[in-house]
C-alpha positions in Angstrom: -8.6 18.5 69.1 -6.7 18.3 72.3 -3.6 16.4 73.0 -5.3 14.1 75.2 -8.1 13.4 72.7 -5.5 12.7 70.0 -3.8 10.1 72.3 -7.1 8.5 73.1 -7.8 8.3 69.4 -4.4 6.6 68.7 -5.2 4.1 71.5 -8.7 3.3 70.3 -7.3 2.7 66.7 -4.5 0.4 68.0 -7.2 -1.7 69.8 -8.8 -2.6 66.5 -5.6 -3.0 64.4 -4.5 -6.3 63.1 -1.9 -7.5 65.6 0.2 -9.4 63.0 0.6 -6.3 60.8 1.5 -4.1 63.8 4.1 -6.6 64.9 5.6 -6.6 61.4 5.8 -2.8 61.5 7.5 -3.0 64.9 10.1 -5.6 63.6 11.0 -3.7 60.5 11.2 -0.2 62.0 14.8 1.1 61.7 14.5 4.0 64.1 14.9 2.7 67.8 12.8 5.5 69.3 9.9 4.9 66.8 10.3 1.1 67.2 9.9 1.6 71.0 6.6 3.5 70.7 5.2 1.0 68.2 6.2 -1.9 70.5 4.4 -0.1 73.3 1.2 0.3 71.2 1.5 -3.4 70.2 1.9 -4.5 73.9 -1.1 -2.3 74.8 -3.3 -3.8 72.0 -2.2 -7.3 73.0 -2.9 -6.7 76.7 -6.3 -5.3 75.9 -7.2 -8.4 73.9 -5.8 -10.7 76.5 -8.0 -9.1 79.2 -11.1 -9.6 77.2 -10.3 -13.3 76.7 -9.6 -13.8 80.4 -12.9 -12.1 81.4 -14.8 -14.6 79.5 -16.8 -16.9 81.7 -15.7 -20.0 79.8 -12.0 -19.0 80.2 -10.1 -21.6 82.3 -6.4 -22.1 83.0 
């Protein structure tokens, strides 16, 4: 498996993770570098879900 395939697999898994669990992992991580990576994954997953909601025909502001 190439590096790009591994990264895509991580992103795909992140999209389906429970956001509450992922946020708790971010908040309790002690290593700042690892916490930054986990937060970026959390933000990515949240953004992906928000985009899906915004695209809904019934979505209004």
